[in-house]
N, C-alpha and C positions, 0 to 999 in steps of 0.2 A: 611492463615494464612493473619488476619487483621493487620494491623500496627497504632498506635498512636503516632503521635513522634512532636514534640513540637519543633517547631523551629526558631531561631532569627529572628530578620528582614532581615540580610543581604543574612540570607542561604534563607531564602523561595523566595528573589529576583533572588539569584543564580537558586534556583528552577524552576519557574516559565522562567527566562530567558532560561534554557536549555528547559524547554517545547517549547518555540515558536520557536529556533533553531531546534530545532531536529524534531520537531511538535509531540513527542509522548504525552502520559500522565502522569500525575505524579508517577504512579504506577511503567509505562513501567519507566520510569527514576530513579527512586526508586531502581526497579528488577536491573540497569543496571549500576549505581551507586555500589551494594551491591556484584553484581559480581568481579565489576575492584576489589576492596578492598580484594573480599575475595582471588584473583588473586594474590595480592601485600603481601600479610598478611601472606599468606598460603602456596601459592604456585601453579601451576598449576599441580601438578601431575609429575614437573621434578625431577628430580636426584640430590644428593646432587653436583655429579660432574657437571653438567646444570647449578645449581646455581651460584659454587663456581666462575666457568668461565664466564659466566655471571657476575658476581660483579664487575669484573675486576680486581680483588685481586690476581690472576695467572698471571704470567711474569710482575707483575709491578716491578720488582726491577733489579738489575743486578748484575752479580759480575763472577770469572772466572769458566768454563764450571767443572773442574776438583771437586769443594767446597766440592762435595757432598762425595768424596771419602780423601779431607786434611784438614775437618775444623777443627777437631782435633789441629792437630801441626800448625795450622795456629790460631787458636784461644790460644792457647801454646802461641807462638810467640806474638802475639799482646798484650796479659797479662806481659807477661814477658818485653818487651819495655815500657808498661805504667808504671811499678813497680819496674821494673829495675834488674830484674830476668834475668838469662840467662839459 
């Protein structure tokens, strides 16, 4: 597939810099950039579990170890204190 793209002056300079630094052709730089972008946007075939762990979201909070079993009573207690009910 052939590609024809218009670049801003800034992007053209960045492309030229990448070509100089890597010693690669324009086509090679564009291919590598597309591979990198595809992996960033679509993932590299990793599972949802791997994606969540890599996001840093898992284990980012702290709570009591038994919260999954006692959350309803804790929520009821907290709302009761907030709204004056017991």
